[in-house]
Kinemage of the C-alpha trace (Angstrom):
@kinemage 1
@onewidth
@group {chain A} dominant
@subgroup {mainchain}
@vectorlist {calphas} color= white
{ca met a 1} P 6.145 64.208 76.618
{ca ala a 2} L 2.952 65.914 77.783
{ca ala a 3} L 5.643 66.642 80.216
{ca leu a 4} L 7.459 65.270 77.247
{ca arg a 5} L 7.098 68.831 76.047
{ca ala a 6} L 10.358 70.042 77.485
{ca asp a 7} L 12.449 67.155 76.246
{ca ala a 8} L 10.731 67.359 72.989
{ca glu a 9} L 11.210 70.886 71.837
{ca ala a 10} L 14.808 70.577 72.629
{ca gly a 11} L 14.991 68.340 69.673
{ca ile a 12} L 15.920 65.677 72.128
{ca arg a 13} L 15.545 62.280 70.673
{ca ile a 14} L 13.601 60.173 73.126
{ca ala a 15} L 13.560 56.502 72.240
{ca ile a 16} L 10.915 55.003 74.488
{ca phe a 17} L 10.521 51.333 73.956
{ca ser a 18} L 8.603 48.545 75.657
{ca ser a 19} L 9.437 44.811 75.693
{ca gly a 20} L 11.696 42.457 73.920
{ca met a 21} L 14.805 41.365 75.718
{ca gln a 22} L 13.646 41.110 79.366
{ca thr a 23} L 13.004 44.770 79.947
{ca gly a 24} L 11.274 46.015 83.094
{ca arg a 25} L 14.267 46.779 85.251
{ca met a 26} L 16.278 44.229 83.238
{ca gly a 27} L 16.816 42.139 86.359
{ca leu a 28} L 19.350 44.603 87.771
{ca met a 29} L 19.652 44.667 91.544
{ca tyr a 30} L 19.862 48.317 92.540
{ca asn a 31} L 20.803 49.526 95.988
{ca lys a 32} L 17.586 51.388 96.755
{ca lys a 33} L 19.073 53.017 99.818
{ca gly a 34} L 21.586 54.757 97.633
{ca gly a 35} L 25.323 54.836 97.706
{ca ser a 36} L 27.793 52.034 97.531
{ca gly a 37} L 29.382 52.180 100.950
{ca met a 38} L 32.561 53.444 99.324
{ca lys a 39} L 34.355 56.531 100.554
{ca arg a 40} L 32.985 59.585 98.884
{ca arg a 41} L 35.624 61.716 97.266
{ca met a 42} L 35.597 65.122 95.716
{ca ile a 43} L 37.698 66.369 92.850
{ca thr a 44} L 38.534 69.974 93.364
{ca val a 45} L 39.566 71.658 90.135
{ca lys a 46} L 41.767 74.696 90.751
{ca asn a 47} L 40.967 77.737 88.717
{ca val a 48} L 39.301 75.814 85.895
{ca trp a 49} L 37.787 79.053 84.720
{ca lys a 50} L 37.183 82.534 86.087
{ca lys a 51} L 33.654 83.182 87.146
{ca ala a 52} L 32.090 85.268 84.398
{ca val a 53} L 29.221 87.691 84.623
{ca ala a 54} L 26.490 86.763 82.166
{ca leu a 55} L 26.393 89.924 80.052
{ca gly a 56} L 24.629 88.412 77.070
{ca thr a 57} L 27.587 88.309 74.708
{ca ala a 58} L 29.504 85.455 73.185
{ca ala a 59} L 32.690 87.171 74.308
{ca val a 60} L 31.798 86.489 77.932
{ca leu a 61} L 31.542 82.782 77.288
{ca ala a 62} L 34.736 82.743 75.258
{ca ala a 63} L 36.570 84.500 78.057
{ca ser a 64} L 35.225 82.128 80.677
{ca leu a 65} L 36.267 79.075 78.687
{ca ala a 66} L 39.632 80.446 77.637
{ca gly a 67} L 40.982 79.669 81.090
{ca cys a 68} L 39.838 76.072 80.845
{ca gly a 69} L 42.638 74.925 78.595
{ca thr a 70} L 42.017 72.546 75.726
{ca ala a 71} L 41.074 68.916 75.693
{ca asp a 72} L 43.767 66.282 75.531
{ca thr a 73} L 43.251 64.821 72.087
{ca ser a 74} L 46.561 62.991 71.915
{ca gly a 75} L 45.632 59.903 73.823
{ca gly a 76} L 43.868 61.087 76.951
{ca ala a 77} L 41.856 57.899 76.902
{ca gly a 78} L 45.018 55.991 77.616
{ca thr a 79} L 45.818 57.856 80.837
{ca ala a 80} L 44.343 57.212 84.222
{ca gly a 81} L 40.857 58.657 84.104
{ca gly a 82} L 41.716 60.423 80.873
{ca glu a 83} L 43.288 63.327 82.835
{ca ser a 84} L 45.506 65.804 81.036
{ca ala a 85} L 47.749 68.750 81.920
{ca ala a 86} L 44.666 70.933 81.552
{ca asp a 87} L 43.253 69.302 84.677
{ca ala a 88} L 44.078 71.050 87.907
{ca gly a 89} L 47.240 69.243 88.944
{ca ser a 90} L 47.770 65.591 89.686
{ca thr a 91} L 45.185 63.323 91.244
{ca glu a 92} L 47.125 63.374 94.526
{ca gln a 93} L 47.003 67.155 94.621
{ca thr a 94} L 43.386 67.581 93.595
{ca val a 95} L 41.473 64.762 95.275
{ca gln a 96} L 40.530 65.398 98.892
{ca gln a 97} L 38.163 63.811 101.371
{ca glu a 98} L 34.635 65.253 101.360
{ca gln a 99} L 33.261 66.689 104.552
{ca ser a 100} L 29.945 64.891 104.862
{ca ala a 101} L 26.649 66.664 105.404
{ca glu a 102} L 26.186 64.605 108.557
{ca glu a 103} L 29.394 66.028 110.049
{ca ser a 104} L 28.662 69.638 109.115
{ca gly a 105} L 25.031 69.365 110.123
{ca glu a 106} L 23.927 71.133 106.952
{ca ala a 107} L 22.593 69.981 103.608
{ca val a 108} L 24.473 71.647 100.776
{ca thr a 109} L 22.213 73.078 98.048
{ca leu a 110} L 23.196 72.357 94.450
{ca lys a 111} L 21.837 74.529 91.647
{ca ala a 112} L 20.741 73.081 88.315
{ca phe a 113} L 19.035 74.329 85.190
{ca thr a 114} L 16.666 72.542 82.875
{ca met a 115} L 14.724 73.398 79.740
{ca gly a 116} L 11.078 74.434 79.443
{ca asn a 117} L 8.636 76.577 81.394
{ca glu a 118} L 8.301 76.231 85.138
{ca pro a 119} L 4.861 74.794 86.009
{ca ala a 120} L 2.373 77.210 87.507
{ca ser a 121} L 1.775 74.991 90.528
{ca gly a 122} L 3.317 72.136 92.418
{ca met a 123} L 6.912 73.377 92.815
{ca asp a 124} L 6.706 73.936 96.585
{ca thr a 125} L 5.471 70.397 97.037
{ca phe a 126} L 8.000 69.183 94.473
{ca tyr a 127} L 10.899 70.524 96.541
{ca glu a 128} L 9.414 69.181 99.766
{ca gln a 129} L 9.273 65.713 98.256
{ca leu a 130} L 12.686 66.024 96.603
{ca asp a 131} L 14.338 67.248 99.828
{ca ala a 132} L 12.811 64.345 101.730
{ca leu a 133} L 14.699 62.021 99.377
{ca thr a 134} L 17.984 63.851 98.834
{ca val a 135} L 18.661 65.033 102.378
{ca lys a 136} L 18.149 61.539 103.759
{ca asp a 137} L 20.062 59.724 101.009
{ca leu a 138} L 22.752 62.204 100.008
{ca gly a 139} L 22.798 65.073 102.467
{ca ile a 140} L 22.058 67.630 99.732
{ca lys a 141} L 19.248 69.711 98.313
{ca val a 142} L 18.806 70.512 94.612
{ca arg a 143} L 17.088 73.549 93.121
{ca phe a 144} L 16.241 74.030 89.425
{ca asp a 145} L 16.004 77.113 87.229
{ca phe a 146} L 13.991 76.756 84.019
{ca ile a 147} L 15.169 78.011 80.614
{ca pro a 148} L 12.294 78.493 78.133
{ca trp a 149} L 12.828 77.222 74.612
{ca gly a 150} L 13.744 79.823 72.019
{ca asp a 151} L 17.313 81.069 71.609
{ca glu a 152} L 18.202 78.301 74.046
{ca lys a 153} L 21.812 77.965 72.884
{ca asn a 154} L 22.731 81.500 73.967
{ca lys a 155} L 20.795 81.171 77.213
{ca ile a 156} L 22.578 77.937 78.106
{ca asn a 157} L 25.941 79.496 77.256
{ca leu a 158} L 25.239 82.423 79.549
{ca asn a 159} L 24.124 80.153 82.387
{ca ile a 160} L 27.330 78.145 82.119
{ca ala a 161} L 29.443 81.302 81.853
{ca ser a 162} L 27.863 82.658 85.040
{ca gly a 163} L 29.501 79.855 87.038
{ca glu a 164} L 26.575 79.699 89.480
{ca tyr a 165} L 25.223 76.268 88.521
{ca asp a 166} L 26.432 72.857 89.640
{ca leu a 167} L 24.426 70.751 87.181
{ca tyr a 168} L 24.114 71.572 83.484
{ca val a 169} L 22.143 70.099 80.584
{ca gly a 170} L 23.161 70.170 76.944
{ca gly a 171} L 22.794 68.398 73.643
{ca asn a 172} L 22.432 69.114 69.938
{ca phe a 173} L 20.473 72.246 70.849
{ca ser a 174} L 23.531 73.677 72.631
{ca asp a 175} L 27.309 74.070 72.296
{ca tyr a 176} L 27.814 71.025 74.524
{ca lys a 177} L 30.560 69.336 72.486
{ca val a 178} L 32.478 72.527 71.807
{ca met a 179} L 32.414 73.434 75.485
{ca ala a 180} L 33.353 69.900 76.515
{ca thr a 181} L 36.562 70.105 74.499
{ca lys a 182} L 37.400 73.261 76.479
{ca asn a 183} L 36.975 71.392 79.783
{ca ala a 184} L 33.874 73.393 80.711
{ca phe a 185} L 32.475 70.241 82.371
{ca leu a 186} L 33.909 67.914 84.993
{ca asp a 187} L 35.375 64.644 83.704
{ca leu a 188} L 33.139 62.063 85.376
{ca lys a 189} L 35.194 59.051 84.379
{ca pro a 190} L 37.381 59.004 87.533
{ca leu a 191} L 34.232 59.190 89.688
{ca leu a 192} L 32.349 56.234 88.205
{ca ser a 193} L 33.529 53.949 91.020
{ca glu a 194} L 31.350 56.077 93.302
{ca val a 195} L 28.184 55.249 91.340
{ca pro a 196} L 28.197 51.465 90.721
{ca asp a 197} L 24.417 51.297 90.312
{ca leu a 198} L 24.562 53.900 87.542
{ca val a 199} L 27.330 52.020 85.743
{ca ala a 200} L 25.402 48.756 86.053
{ca his a 201} L 22.251 50.443 84.761
{ca tyr a 202} L 23.987 51.704 81.615
{ca ser a 203} L 25.618 48.295 81.104
{ca val a 204} L 22.264 46.700 80.279
{ca val a 205} L 22.851 47.172 76.555
{ca ser a 206} L 26.651 47.171 76.515
{ca asp a 207} L 29.583 47.469 78.919
{ca arg a 208} L 30.795 50.293 76.692
{ca thr a 209} L 27.619 52.394 76.700
{ca leu a 210} L 29.085 55.238 78.730
{ca glu a 211} L 32.418 54.918 76.977
{ca ser a 212} L 30.702 55.687 73.666
{ca cys a 213} L 29.796 59.096 75.123
{ca glu a 214} L 33.387 60.059 75.831
{ca ile a 215} L 35.085 62.961 74.090
{ca gly a 216} L 38.872 62.781 73.955
{ca gly a 217} L 38.836 59.936 76.473
{ca lys a 218} L 36.790 61.890 79.024
{ca leu a 219} L 33.187 61.497 80.100
{ca tyr a 220} L 31.664 64.960 80.344
{ca gly a 221} L 28.033 63.992 80.913
{ca ile a 222} L 25.550 61.232 81.700
{ca pro a 223} L 23.342 60.780 78.605
{ca gln a 224} L 19.690 60.078 78.030
{ca phe a 225} L 19.122 56.364 77.675
{ca gly a 226} L 16.728 54.753 75.225
{ca lys a 227} L 15.401 51.229 75.561
{ca ala a 228} L 16.550 48.898 72.830
{ca thr a 229} L 13.219 47.475 71.641
{ca asp a 230} L 9.828 48.475 70.233
{ca ser a 231} L 10.443 52.079 69.226
{ca val a 232} L 8.057 54.763 68.053
{ca ala a 233} L 10.314 55.899 65.230
{ca ala a 234} L 8.484 59.104 64.296
{ca asn a 235} L 11.133 61.791 64.232
{ca glu a 236} L 10.961 65.219 62.594
{ca gly a 237} L 8.019 65.883 60.344
{ca phe a 238} L 5.115 68.046 59.233
{ca met a 239} L 2.082 68.405 61.509
{ca tyr a 240} L -1.071 69.661 59.834
{ca arg a 241} L -4.857 69.593 60.087
{ca glu a 242} L -6.075 66.415 58.433
{ca asp a 243} L -9.702 67.560 58.776
{ca leu a 244} L -8.850 70.686 56.759
{ca arg a 245} L -6.889 68.685 54.227
{ca lys a 246} L -10.016 66.669 53.543
{ca ser a 247} L -12.362 69.669 53.412
{ca trp a 248} L -9.962 71.456 51.064
{ca gly a 249} L -10.022 68.476 48.710
{ca leu a 250} L -6.254 68.023 48.759
{ca pro a 251} L -4.437 64.705 48.234
{ca glu a 252} L -3.045 62.666 51.116
{ca ile a 253} L 0.188 64.204 52.363
{ca asn a 254} L 2.912 61.658 51.732
{ca ser a 255} L 5.529 63.554 49.722
{ca leu a 256} L 7.215 66.924 49.329
{ca glu a 257} L 4.825 67.779 46.490
{ca thr a 258} L 1.637 67.026 48.457
{ca met a 259} L 3.041 68.814 51.505
{ca glu a 260} L 3.727 71.843 49.348
{ca gln a 261} L 0.142 71.846 48.020
{ca tyr a 262} L -1.185 71.990 51.574
{ca met a 263} L 1.205 74.821 52.467
{ca tyr a 264} L 0.052 76.978 49.561
{ca lys a 265} L -3.596 76.366 50.440
{ca ala a 266} L -2.883 77.199 54.086
{ca lys a 267} L -1.330 80.495 52.984
{ca asp a 268} L -4.600 81.470 51.289
{ca glu a 269} L -6.906 80.234 54.051
{ca tyr a 270} L -4.870 81.454 57.050
{ca pro a 271} L -3.239 84.699 55.864
{ca glu a 272} L -2.797 86.149 59.365
{ca ser a 273} L 0.159 83.851 60.131
{ca ser a 274} L 3.033 82.846 57.893
{ca val a 275} L 3.086 79.194 56.886
{ca val a 276} L 6.799 78.879 57.740
{ca met a 277} L 8.207 80.812 60.702
{ca asp a 278} L 11.224 78.658 61.565
{ca ser a 279} L 14.641 79.447 60.055
{ca arg a 280} L 15.506 75.738 60.106
{ca ile a 281} L 12.978 75.125 57.314
{ca trp a 282} L 15.764 74.111 54.926
{ca ser a 283} L 16.415 70.993 57.008
{ca cys a 284} L 12.867 69.748 56.383
{ca val a 285} L 13.298 69.725 52.621
{ca trp a 286} L 16.797 68.323 52.980
{ca asn a 287} L 15.511 65.488 55.191
{ca ile a 288} L 12.817 64.591 52.664
{ca leu a 289} L 15.196 64.645 49.713
{ca ala a 290} L 18.064 62.941 51.547
{ca ala a 291} L 16.119 60.226 53.408
{ca gly a 292} L 17.632 56.842 52.681
{ca lys a 293} L 20.642 58.387 50.928
{ca tyr a 294} L 22.711 60.066 53.638
{ca leu a 295} L 23.482 59.810 57.352
{ca glu a 296} L 24.272 62.678 59.686
{ca leu a 297} L 27.675 62.584 61.370
{ca asp a 298} L 26.221 64.473 64.311
{ca ser a 299} L 23.138 66.582 63.635
{ca tyr a 300} L 22.407 69.072 60.893
{ca met a 301} L 22.565 71.802 63.566
{ca asn a 302} L 26.099 70.904 64.656
{ca thr a 303} L 27.550 69.726 61.338
{ca pro a 304} L 25.622 71.564 58.594
{ca tyr a 305} L 28.561 71.269 56.200
{ca thr a 306} L 29.024 67.486 56.038
{ca val a 307} L 27.238 64.143 55.707
{ca val a 308} L 28.124 60.591 54.692
{ca ser a 309} L 26.446 58.287 52.219
{ca ile a 310} L 24.473 55.335 53.581
{ca asp a 311} L 26.305 53.172 51.047
{ca asp a 312} L 29.712 54.454 52.216
{ca pro a 313} L 29.320 55.708 55.800
{ca tyr a 314} L 33.048 56.210 56.392
{ca thr a 315} L 33.700 58.766 53.681
{ca val a 316} L 32.917 62.391 54.540
{ca leu a 317} L 30.975 64.347 51.920
{ca asp a 318} L 30.541 68.081 51.539
{ca arg a 319} L 26.797 68.477 52.044
{ca thr a 320} L 26.747 71.815 50.249
{ca gln a 321} L 27.860 70.225 46.978
{ca thr a 322} L 25.336 67.367 46.864
{ca pro a 323} L 22.529 67.508 44.274
{ca glu a 324} L 19.921 67.325 47.076
{ca tyr a 325} L 21.343 70.461 48.687
{ca lys a 326} L 21.056 72.380 45.436
{ca thr a 327} L 17.468 71.184 44.932
{ca met a 328} L 16.634 72.224 48.479
{ca leu a 329} L 17.885 75.763 47.740
{ca glu a 330} L 15.517 75.960 44.785
{ca tyr a 331} L 12.547 75.227 47.068
{ca met a 332} L 13.722 77.765 49.620
{ca glu a 333} L 13.994 80.519 47.021
{ca lys a 334} L 10.571 79.729 45.607
{ca trp a 335} L 8.829 79.529 48.983
{ca tyr a 336} L 10.331 82.793 50.166
{ca lys a 337} L 9.339 84.656 47.010
{ca asp a 338} L 5.822 83.198 47.153
{ca gly a 339} L 5.342 84.240 50.782
{ca ile a 340} L 5.279 80.719 52.196
{ca ile a 341} L 8.355 81.560 54.273
{ca asp a 342} L 7.911 84.575 56.543
{ca his a 343} L 9.610 87.595 55.019
{ca asp a 344} L 11.110 88.405 58.431
{ca ile a 345} L 12.463 84.883 58.788
{ca leu a 346} L 16.009 86.068 59.508
{ca ala a 347} L 14.747 87.852 62.618
{ca ser a 348} L 13.300 84.643 64.086
{ca ser a 349} L 14.909 82.908 67.036
{ca ala a 350} L 16.801 79.639 66.705
{ca asn a 351} L 13.721 77.731 67.880
{ca glu a 352} L 10.205 79.064 67.299
{ca gly a 353} L 8.492 75.862 68.446
{ca asn a 354} L 6.624 77.351 71.410
{ca lys a 355} L 5.326 80.329 69.430
{ca ile a 356} L 4.157 78.128 66.576
{ca ser a 357} L 2.401 75.678 68.903
{ca glu a 358} L 0.473 78.495 70.551
{ca leu a 359} L -0.694 79.770 67.146
{ca val a 360} L -1.800 76.269 66.128
{ca lys a 361} L -3.773 75.822 69.350
{ca ala a 362} L -5.409 79.230 68.789
{ca asp a 363} L -6.481 78.227 65.240
{ca lys a 364} L -4.282 80.942 63.739
{ca lys a 365} L -1.885 78.536 62.048
{ca val a 366} L -2.282 75.029 60.648
{ca thr a 367} L 1.279 73.790 60.127
{ca thr a 368} L 4.433 73.000 62.044
{ca thr a 369} L 7.566 72.122 60.100
{ca asn a 370} L 10.496 71.666 62.482
{ca ser a 371} L 9.220 69.893 65.567
{ca pro a 372} L 9.953 66.223 66.282
{ca ala a 373} L 6.814 64.174 66.847
{ca trp a 374} L 7.424 63.698 70.567
{ca ser a 375} L 7.680 67.450 71.119
{ca leu a 376} L 4.115 67.901 69.914
{ca thr a 377} L 2.477 65.567 72.432
{ca ala a 378} L 1.469 68.362 74.800
{ca thr a 379} L 0.172 70.509 71.929
{ca val a 380} L -1.951 67.683 70.549
{ca asn a 381} L -3.283 66.812 74.017
{ca glu a 382} L -4.362 70.405 74.623
{ca ile a 383} L -6.051 70.525 71.220
{ca ser a 384} L -7.921 67.311 71.993
{ca lys a 385} L -9.465 69.032 75.031
{ca thr a 386} L -10.526 72.254 73.312
{ca asn a 387} L -11.133 71.056 69.751
{ca pro a 388} L -11.681 67.290 69.817
{ca glu a 389} L -13.010 67.390 66.243
{ca trp a 390} L -9.640 68.445 64.840
{ca glu a 391} L -7.629 65.642 63.314
{ca met a 392} L -3.952 66.445 63.680
{ca gly a 393} L -2.141 64.790 60.781
{ca trp a 394} L 1.519 63.812 60.610
{ca tyr a 395} L 3.896 63.416 57.657
{ca asp a 396} L 7.242 62.054 58.814
{ca tyr a 397} L 10.155 63.228 56.677
{ca gly a 398} L 12.186 60.050 56.908
{ca phe a 399} L 10.099 57.136 58.154
{ca gly a 400} L 9.748 54.372 55.600
{ca lys a 401} L 12.735 55.638 53.623
{ca ala a 402} L 15.567 56.057 56.105
{ca pro a 403} L 16.867 53.137 58.202
{ca val a 404} L 15.829 53.014 61.855
{ca tyr a 405} L 18.724 52.098 64.125
{ca leu a 406} L 18.957 51.002 67.732
{ca pro a 407} L 19.144 53.977 70.098
{ca ser a 408} L 22.589 55.431 70.650
{ca val a 409} L 23.837 57.562 73.511
{ca ser a 410} L 26.901 58.913 71.711
{ca asn a 411} L 25.055 62.042 70.563
{ca ser a 412} L 22.357 62.151 73.234
{ca thr a 413} L 21.483 65.033 75.506
{ca cys a 414} L 23.643 64.897 78.645
{ca ile a 415} L 23.541 66.055 82.244
{ca ser a 416} L 26.938 67.475 83.215
{ca ile a 417} L 28.625 68.808 86.352
{ca asn a 418} L 30.455 72.086 86.860
{ca pro a 419} L 34.208 71.486 87.477
{ca lys a 420} L 33.905 73.841 90.468
{ca cys a 421} L 30.898 72.051 91.982
{ca lys a 422} L 31.312 71.928 95.747
{ca glu a 423} L 29.962 68.374 95.973
{ca pro a 424} L 30.775 66.629 92.654
{ca val a 425} L 30.427 63.085 93.988
{ca lys a 426} L 27.052 63.820 95.514
{ca ala a 427} L 25.965 65.575 92.330
{ca leu a 428} L 26.851 62.432 90.388
{ca gln a 429} L 25.137 60.228 92.973
{ca phe a 430} L 22.039 62.397 92.544
{ca ile a 431} L 22.137 61.621 88.812
{ca glu a 432} L 22.570 57.951 89.727
{ca lys a 433} L 19.480 58.048 91.925
{ca ala a 434} L 17.509 59.721 89.148
{ca his a 435} L 18.308 56.814 86.813
{ca thr a 436} L 17.941 53.912 89.253
{ca asp a 437} L 15.364 54.836 91.911
{ca gln a 438} L 11.768 55.018 90.648
{ca asp a 439} L 10.704 57.567 93.279
{ca tyr a 440} L 13.432 59.948 92.155
{ca tyr a 441} L 12.769 59.279 88.482
{ca asp a 442} L 9.009 59.872 88.578
{ca leu a 443} L 9.401 63.054 90.629
{ca leu a 444} L 12.125 64.539 88.402
{ca arg a 445} L 10.456 63.331 85.218
{ca trp a 446} L 6.818 64.207 85.883
{ca gly a 447} L 6.643 66.293 89.050
{ca val a 448} L 4.064 65.986 91.822
{ca glu a 449} L 1.251 63.492 91.503
{ca gly a 450} L -2.077 65.294 91.683
{ca glu a 451} L -0.572 68.629 90.646
{ca asn a 452} L 1.587 67.966 87.579
{ca tyr a 453} L 0.241 64.545 86.605
{ca ser a 454} L -2.215 61.909 87.795
{ca arg a 455} L -2.621 58.151 87.565
{ca glu a 456} L -5.392 56.131 85.995
{ca glu a 457} L -5.347 52.441 86.801
{ca gly a 458} L -1.811 52.932 88.047
{ca lys a 459} L -0.597 54.515 84.807
{ca ile a 460} L 0.793 58.052 84.562
{ca thr a 461} L -1.352 60.515 82.621
{ca thr a 462} L -1.604 64.268 82.208
{ca ala a 463} L -5.291 64.074 81.257
{ca gly a 464} L -7.243 66.609 83.276
{ca ile a 465} L -4.117 68.555 84.247
{ca asp a 466} L -4.071 72.210 83.232
{ca ala a 467} L -1.446 72.733 80.538
{ca ala a 468} L 0.263 75.434 82.630
{ca asn a 469} L 0.777 72.908 85.430
{ca ile a 470} L 2.420 70.173 83.375
{ca lys a 471} L 6.025 69.984 84.539
{ca pro a 472} L 8.811 69.607 81.985
{ca ser a 473} L 11.069 66.666 82.675
{ca trp a 474} L 14.588 67.314 83.876
{ca thr a 475} L 16.180 67.670 80.446
{ca gly a 476} L 18.528 64.810 79.670
{ca leu a 477} L 16.965 62.474 82.231
{ca val a 478} L 14.566 60.463 80.081
{ca asp a 479} L 15.464 56.797 80.518
{ca gly a 480} L 13.708 54.032 78.601
{ca tyr a 481} L 14.413 51.528 81.372
{ca met a 482} L 12.712 53.703 83.989
{ca glu a 483} L 10.097 55.160 81.661
{ca glu a 484} L 6.402 54.446 81.519
{ca glu a 485} L 5.123 55.140 78.027
{ca val a 486} L 2.304 57.666 78.140
{ca pro a 487} L 0.016 57.565 75.086
{ca ser a 488} L -1.438 60.690 73.577
{ca gln a 489} L -4.915 61.701 74.702
{ca asn a 490} L -5.792 62.084 71.012
{ca ala a 491} L -6.534 58.628 69.599
{ca tyr a 492} L -6.037 59.735 65.986
{ca trp a 493} L -2.576 61.112 66.748
{ca gln a 494} L -1.626 58.014 68.726
{ca glu a 495} L -2.691 55.832 65.817
{ca gln a 496} L -0.272 57.691 63.553
{ca met a 497} L 2.553 57.400 66.080
{ca asp a 498} L 1.926 53.666 66.475
{ca ala a 499} L 2.155 53.311 62.698
{ca thr a 500} L 5.845 54.224 63.020
{ca arg a 501} L 6.536 51.689 65.779
{ca val a 502} L 9.385 49.346 64.887
{ca thr a 503} L 11.937 47.142 66.606
{ca pro a 504} L 15.391 48.123 65.319
{ca glu a 505} L 17.877 45.322 64.857
{ca glu a 506} L 21.227 47.052 64.420
{ca phe a 507} L 23.214 50.071 65.480
{ca ser a 508} L 24.121 52.807 63.059
{ca pro a 509} L 27.554 52.315 61.509
{ca leu a 510} L 28.356 55.709 63.053
{ca asp a 511} L 27.263 54.714 66.562
{ca gly a 512} L 29.882 55.993 68.989
{ca phe a 513} L 31.511 58.444 66.595
{ca ile a 514} L 31.929 61.881 68.165
{ca phe a 515} L 33.707 64.525 66.139
{ca asp a 516} L 36.309 66.381 68.210
{ca ala a 517} L 36.796 69.821 66.664
{ca ser a 518} L 39.055 71.158 69.424
{ca ser a 519} L 42.028 71.371 67.032
{ca leu a 520} L 39.968 73.449 64.607
{ca ser a 521} L 38.985 76.361 66.824
{ca ser a 522} L 39.904 79.054 64.280
{ca glu a 523} L 38.282 77.149 61.404
{ca thr a 524} L 35.058 76.413 63.260
{ca ala a 525} L 34.779 80.048 64.339
{ca ala a 526} L 35.306 81.179 60.747
{ca leu a 527} L 32.808 78.628 59.436
{ca glu a 528} L 30.206 79.745 61.965
{ca ser a 529} L 30.697 83.312 60.794
{ca val a 530} L 30.174 82.239 57.168
{ca lys a 531} L 27.079 80.299 58.168
{ca ala a 532} L 25.551 83.294 59.932
{ca gln a 533} L 26.465 85.864 57.282
{ca tyr a 534} L 26.092 83.967 54.019
{ca met a 535} L 24.607 80.486 54.459
{ca thr a 536} L 21.581 81.195 56.628
{ca pro a 537} L 20.020 83.826 54.338
{ca leu a 538} L 20.428 81.499 51.359
{ca leu a 539} L 19.043 78.555 53.364
{ca cys a 540} L 15.962 80.646 54.133
{ca gly a 541} L 15.472 81.654 50.488
{ca val a 542} L 16.496 85.259 51.076
{ca thr a 543} L 18.316 85.817 47.803
{ca gln a 544} L 18.094 87.819 44.612
{ca asp a 545} L 20.631 85.644 42.827
{ca arg a 546} L 20.524 82.072 44.101
{ca asn a 547} L 23.285 80.705 41.880
{ca gly a 548} L 25.576 83.659 42.536
{ca asp a 549} L 24.953 83.547 46.283
{ca tyr a 550} L 25.493 79.782 46.313
{ca glu a 551} L 28.865 80.134 44.588
{ca asn a 552} L 29.790 82.858 47.058
{ca val a 553} L 28.914 80.553 49.980
{ca leu a 554} L 31.231 77.882 48.557
{ca ala a 555} L 34.012 80.450 48.159
{ca gln a 556} L 33.525 81.793 51.682
{ca leu a 557} L 33.503 78.271 53.158
{ca asp a 558} L 36.706 77.478 51.305
{ca lys a 559} L 38.325 80.654 52.641
{ca ala a 560} L 37.178 79.769 56.176
{ca gly a 561} L 38.925 76.399 56.026
{ca ile a 562} L 36.199 73.912 55.075
{ca gln a 563} L 38.737 71.579 53.445
{ca lys a 564} L 40.838 71.381 56.607
{ca tyr a 565} L 37.620 70.780 58.572
{ca ile a 566} L 36.580 67.929 56.259
{ca glu a 567} L 40.081 66.428 56.247
{ca glu a 568} L 40.190 66.361 60.052
{ca met a 569} L 36.723 64.852 60.235
{ca gln a 570} L 37.766 62.237 57.679
{ca arg a 571} L 40.909 61.432 59.681
{ca gln a 572} L 38.852 60.871 62.826
{ca leu a 573} L 36.192 58.878 60.993
{ca thr a 574} L 38.835 56.609 59.428
{ca ala a 575} L 40.409 56.054 62.847
{ca phe a 576} L 36.951 55.286 64.250
{ca lys a 577} L 36.324 52.736 61.500
{ca glu a 578} L 39.662 51.027 62.123
{ca lys a 579} L 39.111 50.903 65.878
{ca lys a 580} L 35.596 49.573 65.384
{ca ser a 581} L 36.706 46.829 63.024
């Protein structure tokens, strides 16, 4: 992601692979003219939620979702289309014939939002080119609003609460799963017959690919799609200046201890910026200590309380009571007291990636701790233009210790549709086009050729494009079977990324498991409150009595219902294991 930037900072796992099992387009015959010739139908959901005014409070979102009902968790998958009483009436009452754009003589405009900063140039041409495709093929126009990274969860919540958007994006950086269980998104499962090319595309790996994304028997979004071979497996890690590491006479960074040595030296040499400015710093140390020992049931952002052992992946463990968690707290306390962690860390946003990257590019900071490798592509490319002598080093927290599995869509970033969208079928067909038509994909992924990217020998590149003009991809779109891998402009960085390239051979034992917490609304709310009030300060090292504060966190979690939470997760995981076997 030079335009990978947007996908990247979202923490969005992009598995871009290249060969192996007959890749290319995998021999699929797509209908390039779009559509299937079937009647287009529209599901009209009555009063799914009241349109809320985005006032900037969580209460607004809660109110807007309260009218959505709750997900059917008692066997919705066994009903036609997974519909429940929460849906707006029966299929006969809610499905009506669409009035086509050809009949009305107008192209309906759908509104969408995506993550990242809007490019400084090219958007007028972008919409001209997009309209030329969508009006002809689908009779619609699509317009995007951009949400910059940083406090993105609240911004996404407010955008959804406003009710003004037809197409949403969400993943581990948002409340996607919580909102899905409240029917905040349209169930796409009954509409899949309208997008046969999309279904065929996702069936390349398995006929159950989209099914593995369902929550409570309903499909609330179309996920990112990674190719199943030849993966750059670099994930989250520590970016630093290798040229400085050498000049400072420090050892090669390949462990928590050597990483720590560099951080302390950086504090002395670059005092104007704190070494650690991201409140998620605890996860870095956890990932180093836990690599090869534990698996995440979702992501540490969504399930910070639980993990499973690699040796026993179907038994839920309380993360907070593992020895690695306690060791991690010791590092946090030490780093905060020694000034490695910013003393105003609790005032930082949920994602400081953009701010940190700008400081690194300006030579005011020489570390990043919480960015996945792919999110740093644009940063490294810009550095290679202005400071080609800098060697940007990379220490991956898990590679070489943790298993690398085949890409899964069950926890991927998704593109969803508003239940009140005026043209839901066409919105879904637009997503289909984006995943099966190369013209759509390249435009939505990279932008306008000559303005947002260029081609060298037929290959996409952002070399020579001003950083402000690089267009973020439509978040959630990245598709390994449509993707053209774009190497970094910095050869040293690319060499390090290629060193993590592997061909996975098996899926994670947890592939397809999605925790449905809809029956735990009071517990999850209480646990979130404990996390904000008690856990986060301790996880950032802000403590005068680590042991006492740790015991208090355990007591507060217990009071909030952590045991009921773990028991329900265990029940679902056991059922998943039995179904899988």
